[in-house]
C-alpha positions in Angstrom: -26.0 52.0 6.4 -28.4 49.8 7.2 -30.3 49.3 10.2 -30.0 46.3 12.4 -31.8 44.9 15.0 -30.3 42.6 18.3 -31.4 39.7 17.0 -29.9 39.8 13.4 -32.6 40.6 11.2 -31.8 43.4 8.9 -34.8 45.9 8.1 -33.9 47.3 5.5 -32.2 44.5 3.5 -34.5 42.7 0.4 -36.6 39.4 2.0 -34.5 36.8 0.1 -31.2 37.6 2.4 -33.6 38.3 5.5 -33.9 35.0 4.8 -30.4 33.9 4.4 -30.2 35.7 8.0 -32.2 33.6 9.0 -30.9 30.0 7.5 -28.0 31.6 8.9 -29.2 32.2 12.7 -29.9 28.6 12.5 -26.5 27.5 11.3 -27.8 25.5 7.8 -25.1 26.3 5.8 -22.5 25.2 8.7 -23.8 22.7 9.1 -23.0 20.7 5.7 -19.7 22.8 5.3 -18.0 20.0 4.6 -20.0 17.6 2.2 -18.6 18.1 -1.1 -20.6 17.1 -4.2 -19.0 16.0 -7.7 -17.0 19.0 -9.9 -19.6 19.2 -12.4 -22.6 19.5 -10.4 -24.4 22.6 -10.9 -25.5 21.7 -7.5 -23.8 23.2 -4.2 -24.7 21.7 -0.4 -25.2 24.5 0.9 -27.5 25.8 -1.8 -29.7 22.5 -2.5 -29.9 22.4 1.7 -31.6 26.0 1.5 -33.7 24.9 -1.9 -35.2 22.2 0.6 -35.7 24.2 3.5 -37.4 26.7 1.0 -39.6 23.9 -0.5 -40.8 23.0 2.4 -42.3 26.5 3.5 -43.3 27.2 0.3 -47.3 27.1 0.4 -47.3 26.1 -3.8 -49.9 24.1 -5.0 -47.7 21.5 -6.2 -44.4 20.7 -5.0 -42.9 21.0 -8.8 -43.9 24.9 -8.3 -42.2 24.9 -4.2 -39.3 23.8 -5.9 -39.1 26.9 -9.0 -40.0 28.9 -6.1 -37.2 28.0 -3.6 -35.3 27.6 -6.7 -35.1 31.4 -7.6 -35.2 32.9 -3.9 -31.7 31.0 -3.5 -29.6 32.2 -7.1 -30.9 35.0 -5.4 -30.1 34.8 -1.8 -26.6 33.3 -2.9 -26.4 35.7 -5.9 -25.5 32.6 -8.2 -24.1 33.0 -11.6 -23.9 29.7 -12.2 -27.5 28.4 -11.9 -28.5 25.2 -10.8 -30.5 22.8 -12.6 -33.7 23.7 -13.2 -35.3 20.7 -13.8 -37.4 19.0 -10.5 -36.9 15.6 -11.6 -32.8 16.2 -10.6 -33.7 18.3 -7.6 -35.0 15.2 -6.1 -32.3 12.6 -7.5 -29.6 15.1 -5.6 -32.0 15.1 -2.4 -32.6 11.3 -2.5 -28.7 11.1 -2.3 -28.0 13.5 0.5 -31.0 13.8 2.5 -29.6 11.4 5.3 -26.1 13.0 5.6 -28.1 16.4 5.3 -31.1 15.5 7.8 -28.0 13.9 10.3 -26.1 17.5 10.5 -29.6 19.6 10.8 -30.7 18.2 13.5 -27.5 18.6 14.9 -27.0 21.7 15.0 -30.8 22.8 15.8 -30.6 21.0 19.2 -27.1 22.7 19.6 -29.0 25.6 18.9 -31.8 24.5 21.3 -29.9 23.8 24.1 -27.9 26.7 23.7 -30.8 29.7 22.6 -33.6 28.2 24.5 -31.4 27.1 27.4 -34.3 29.0 30.3 -36.7 26.4 28.0 -34.6 23.1 28.0 -34.5 21.9 30.9 -38.6 20.7 32.8 -38.8 19.5 36.4 -35.3 19.4 36.9 -34.9 16.4 33.4 -34.5 17.3 29.5 -38.4 16.2 29.4 -39.3 14.2 25.6 -43.0 13.1 24.6 -43.1 10.8 22.3 -46.1 9.5 20.0 -46.7 8.5 16.4 -49.2 8.9 13.8 -50.1 8.1 10.0 -49.7 10.7 6.7 -51.9 9.5 3.9 -50.5 9.4 0.9 -51.6 9.4 -3.1 -53.1 5.6 -4.2 -49.8 4.7 -6.5 -48.2 1.1 -6.9 -45.0 2.2 -5.5 -46.9 4.1 -2.3 -48.8 0.9 -1.4 -45.6 -1.7 -2.3 -43.5 0.6 0.7 -46.3 1.7 2.7 -49.7 -0.2 3.2 -50.2 -2.8 5.0 -52.7 -4.7 2.9 -50.5 -5.0 0.3 -47.4 -6.2 2.5 -49.2 -9.3 4.0 -49.1 -12.2 3.0 -52.1 -14.1 2.3 -52.5 -17.9 2.6 -54.2 -20.2 0.8 -57.0 -21.1 3.5 -58.6 -17.1 2.6 -58.0 -17.7 -1.1 -60.3 -20.8 -1.2 -63.1 -18.9 0.9 -63.1 -16.8 -1.1 -64.3 -18.8 -4.0 -67.4 -19.7 -2.4 -68.4 -16.4 -1.4 -71.2 -15.3 -3.5 -71.2 -12.7 -6.3 -72.3 -9.6 -4.3 -69.8 -10.3 -1.0 -67.2 -10.8 -2.9 -68.0 -7.2 -4.6 -68.0 -5.7 -1.1 -65.0 -7.8 0.8 -63.3 -6.3 -2.7 -64.3 -2.3 -1.6 -63.4 -3.3 2.1 -59.4 -4.5 1.1 -58.9 -1.3 -1.8 -60.1 1.3 2.0 -57.8 -0.8 3.7 -54.6 -1.3 1.2 -54.9 3.3 1.5 -50.9 3.8 1.8 -50.3 4.8 5.2 -46.6 6.6 6.5 -46.1 5.9 10.1 -44.5 8.8 11.6 -42.8 8.4 14.9 -42.1 11.7 16.4 -39.4 12.6 19.8 -41.2 16.0 20.4 -39.2 17.8 22.9 -41.4 19.5 25.9 -39.7 22.2 27.2 -39.5 24.1 23.9 -42.3 22.7 21.7 -39.9 21.6 18.9 -39.2 17.6 17.6 -36.2 16.2 18.4 -35.7 13.4 16.2 -38.3 11.6 14.2 -39.0 7.5 12.6 -41.1 7.0 9.2 -42.3 3.4 8.2 -45.1 1.8 6.8 -48.5 2.3 8.4 -47.9 -0.8 10.6 -44.6 0.2 12.0 -44.1 -0.5 15.4 -43.8 3.0 17.7 -41.9 1.3 21.3 -39.2 0.1 18.0 -39.7 3.6 17.1 -38.3 5.0 20.2 -36.2 2.6 21.0 -34.1 3.3 17.5 -34.3 6.9 18.9 -33.1 6.8 22.1 -29.3 7.2 21.6 -30.1 10.7 20.5 -31.4 12.1 23.7 -28.8 13.8 26.1 -28.1 12.7 29.6 -30.8 13.5 32.3 -33.5 13.2 29.6 -36.9 11.7 30.8 -39.4 10.8 28.1 -43.1 10.2 28.6 -45.9 8.7 26.9 -49.3 7.5 26.6 -50.4 3.5 27.3 -49.7 3.0 23.8 -46.1 2.9 24.7 -45.9 -0.3 27.5 -44.1 -3.3 27.8 -41.2 -4.7 29.8 -38.5 -4.5 26.5 -39.5 -1.4 25.7 -39.0 0.3 29.4 -36.0 -1.8 30.9 -34.1 -0.1 26.8 -35.2 2.8 28.2 -33.8 2.6 32.1 -30.5 0.6 30.6 -29.8 3.6 28.0 -29.7 5.9 30.9 -32.9 7.8 30.8 -35.8 8.5 32.7 -39.4 7.3 31.8 -42.7 8.3 32.7 -45.7 6.9 31.4 -49.4 6.2 31.5 -50.4 2.5 32.5 -53.9 0.8 32.1 -56.0 -2.2 32.8 -53.1 -4.2 30.1 -50.0 -3.9 32.8 -49.3 -6.1 35.5 -48.0 -4.5 38.7 -46.6 -6.5 41.8 -46.2 -4.3 45.3 -44.8 -6.0 48.1 -42.2 -7.8 46.2 -39.9 -7.9 49.2 -36.7 -7.7 46.9 -36.3 -3.5 46.6 -36.6 -1.1 49.9 -39.8 -0.3 49.3 -41.3 3.7 49.3 -45.1 5.1 48.8 -45.9 4.2 45.5 -43.5 1.1 44.9 -44.6 -1.3 42.2 -42.7 -3.5 40.4 -43.4 -4.3 36.4 -42.7 -8.5 36.4 -44.3 -10.7 33.5 -44.2 -14.2 34.3 -42.2 -14.4 30.6 -39.5 -12.1 32.5 -39.1 -13.7 35.0 -39.4 -17.2 34.2 -36.6 -16.2 31.5 -34.4 -15.2 34.9 -34.8 -11.6 35.0 -35.1 -9.1 37.8 -38.7 -6.7 37.8 -38.2 -3.4 37.1 -38.7 -1.9 40.2 -41.1 1.9 39.9 -43.6 4.8 40.7 -47.2 4.4 40.5 -48.8 8.5 40.5 -52.5 8.4 40.6 -54.3 11.4 39.5 -57.2 12.5 38.1 -58.1 14.7 34.6 -62.2 15.4 35.9 -63.7 12.2 34.5 -62.2 9.4 35.6 -58.0 8.4 37.5 -55.3 8.4 35.7 -52.7 5.9 36.2 -48.8 7.1 35.5 -45.3 5.0 36.8 -42.1 6.7 36.0 -38.6 5.2 37.2 -38.0 8.3 39.3 -37.8 6.9 42.2 -37.7 9.4 44.7 -40.3 11.8 45.3 -37.2 15.0 46.7 -36.2 14.4 43.3 -39.0 14.7 41.0 -42.8 14.9 43.4 -45.8 13.9 42.3 -46.9 17.2 41.6 -43.9 17.5 39.4 -45.2 13.6 37.4 -48.4 15.4 36.7 -47.8 18.3 35.2 -45.0 17.1 33.0 -47.5 14.0 31.9 -49.7 17.5 31.3 -47.5 18.7 29.3 -46.6 15.6 27.2 -50.0 16.7 25.4 -48.6 19.5 23.4 -47.0 16.2 21.3 -50.9 15.8 20.1 -50.8 19.9 19.2 -47.9 19.3 17.0 -48.7 16.7 14.6 -52.6 19.1 14.5 -50.1 22.1 13.8 -48.1 19.2 11.3 -51.1 17.9 9.6 -53.7 20.7 9.2 -51.7 23.7 9.8 -48.6 23.1 7.7 -50.8 21.0 5.5 -49.1 17.7 5.4 -52.5 15.5 6.1 -52.0 13.4 3.0 -48.1 13.9 1.4 -48.0 15.2 -3.0 -45.1 12.4 -4.1 -46.2 9.4 -6.0 -42.6 8.2 -5.8 -42.6 6.2 -2.1 -38.8 7.6 -2.6 -40.0 11.4 -3.5 -43.0 10.5 -0.3 -40.2 9.9 1.8 -38.0 12.9 1.3 -40.9 14.9 1.7 -41.9 13.7 5.1 -38.4 14.8 6.0 -37.9 17.8 4.5 -41.5 18.8 5.9 -40.7 18.3 9.6 -37.1 19.7 9.3 -38.9 22.8 7.7 -40.9 22.9 10.6 -38.6 22.8 13.1 -36.0 25.6 11.1 -39.4 27.9 11.1 -40.4 27.3 15.1 -37.2 27.4 16.3 -35.9 30.4 14.8 -39.3 32.1 15.2 -38.5 31.2 19.0 -35.3 32.6 18.8 -36.4 36.0 17.5 -39.0 36.2 19.9 -38.0 35.0 23.1 -38.3 35.5 26.1 -41.3 37.8 25.4 -43.6 34.8 24.0 -44.1 31.5 25.1 -43.2 28.4 22.6 -47.3 27.7 24.2 -48.6 31.3 22.6 -47.0 31.2 19.7 -48.9 30.7 16.7 -48.0 28.2 14.3 -50.4 29.6 11.3 -49.2 33.4 11.6 -45.5 32.4 11.9 -46.3 30.7 8.7 -47.9 33.5 7.1 -45.2 35.8 8.1 -42.5 33.4 6.7 -44.5 32.5 3.4 -45.2 36.3 2.9 -41.2 37.3 2.8 -41.3 33.8 0.5 -43.4 35.7 -2.1 -42.2 38.8 -1.7 -38.4 38.1 -1.7 -37.1 40.3 -4.5 -38.5 43.7 -2.4 -37.9 45.3 1.1 -39.8 44.7 3.9 -42.4 48.5 4.7 -42.7 49.2 7.4 -44.3 47.3 10.0 -44.1 44.3 8.1 -40.7 42.8 8.8 -39.9 39.5 10.2 -39.3 40.7 13.5 -42.5 42.4 13.0 -44.2 39.8 12.0 -43.7 37.6 14.6 -44.3 39.3 17.3 -47.8 39.8 16.5 -47.9 35.8 16.0 -49.3 35.3 19.1 -52.1 33.0 19.9 -55.5 35.2 21.7 -55.8 34.9 25.3 -59.0 34.8 25.3 -61.4 31.4 26.9 -63.2 30.1 24.1 -67.2 28.7 24.7 -68.6 25.4 24.6 -70.1 25.4 21.4 -72.8 23.2 20.3 -71.6 22.1 16.7 -69.0 21.0 18.2 -71.0 17.8 19.5 -70.7 16.0 15.7 -69.9 12.8 16.6 -65.9 11.9 15.8 -64.0 9.1 14.6 -61.9 8.1 17.3 -64.7 7.2 20.4 -62.1 5.5 22.5 -62.2 4.2 26.1 -60.0 5.6 28.9 -56.9 2.8 29.1 -59.0 1.8 32.7 -57.1 0.8 35.5 -53.6 -1.5 35.6 -53.9 -5.1 38.0 -52.2 -4.3 41.1 -51.9 -6.7 43.7 -49.3 -8.0 46.5 -47.2 -10.4 45.0 -47.6 -14.4 46.1 -44.9 -15.8 48.1 -43.6 -18.3 45.0 -42.4 -14.3 43.3 -41.4 -13.0 46.3 -38.9 -16.5 47.0 -37.9 -16.7 43.0 -37.0 -12.4 43.3 -35.0 -12.8 46.4 -32.7 -15.6 44.6 -32.8 -13.3 41.4 -31.1 -10.6 43.6 -28.6 -13.2 45.2 -27.6 -14.1 42.1 -27.0 -10.6 41.1 -24.6 -10.1 43.4 -23.1 -12.7 43.2 -22.5 -12.0 39.8 -23.9 -15.3 38.7 -26.3 -13.8 36.1 -26.9 -10.4 34.1 
């Protein structure tokens, strides 16, 4: 009888069965058990979703080779007598038809596992905290990718620009062509809702390079649990965006800069220390109520950081708690670094726009599945901040390469993950790291904070009285 440890990872089984145990522990097969394919399909739902996850995990050089490796493992893993189609085109066609359904099912199951298996990490400072941010992924320069994802290709050109172009010299026209060609590089925008306590993704939206990350944020609100608090940087500001969060029953904590005007002493609300209101002129003109917020000023050692939160009571969330939550928001930047550099998704490989979306979706689902399983196996000994993503990747990919064999002593998945720990020594500053950076962004600056004038106070009071009488929303 084979020995099985308490985490369900059997040490003496072949590696392909260890992989199956990992996916079963996540509930992958159960998530798609209600899905039915046509009778003449060579792929079964469980086999297809297993192959898609292993396709994302594989480190083969091409997408076709990754699929071929994943298919072999799935045949061995599920002991399939009827082998699924070996065509990569057939695989992507099936995946394109069912990815939306699979992604919804898997996301629901992964979120349940996060709440049940990682319960001690799920709540931070009394809230289920999420960070939100966006990033761009490079794409091959193909006509398909340019037409769907390039902002320059999607924008309209007016007659005046064409007339000006004819009047330019040949050299300036050539330079303009080179500039436009560079700006026309297709890029996919990804906005991710990231769970702070576990360091795992929760939801995401993709789109062209000029997508609105604030609109993506609003689309993801319905998938958040109760007691959710969203923290974001200074790019996620605006009355409509914040009101959508508050109307959904969630809370927010956002950094504000010089592009935000806040009012104090508006008089229509009971003010505490740090109480401010967001009430742009266009919102007041539409007879909409101001948003009442709490301002907390921190200092990062170089300049002050201005934070506003909808949690007004310092007993419910102290100023130190506000600063601690925002400090942990930085983890979403590390998530993107791991996804784009360590997981090697900075530039996707798909020449087709449809396949690029498949590749991005299953890459995110794959990294989510791998990281979630690794945290379940290593808890409570390794906190999520100490789990090394590069070593974790090598552990799972070792199983993929050696899927036919049984693990050597000390090379079981549990043993490999136990060693996937970031070292604890402190790095020192290196002069070679002072090279010029592409991004030289200045801090957001201080928001404009001023006392409300008499007209604003009177307008706010009339609006509140109207709300009490049920005359306005």
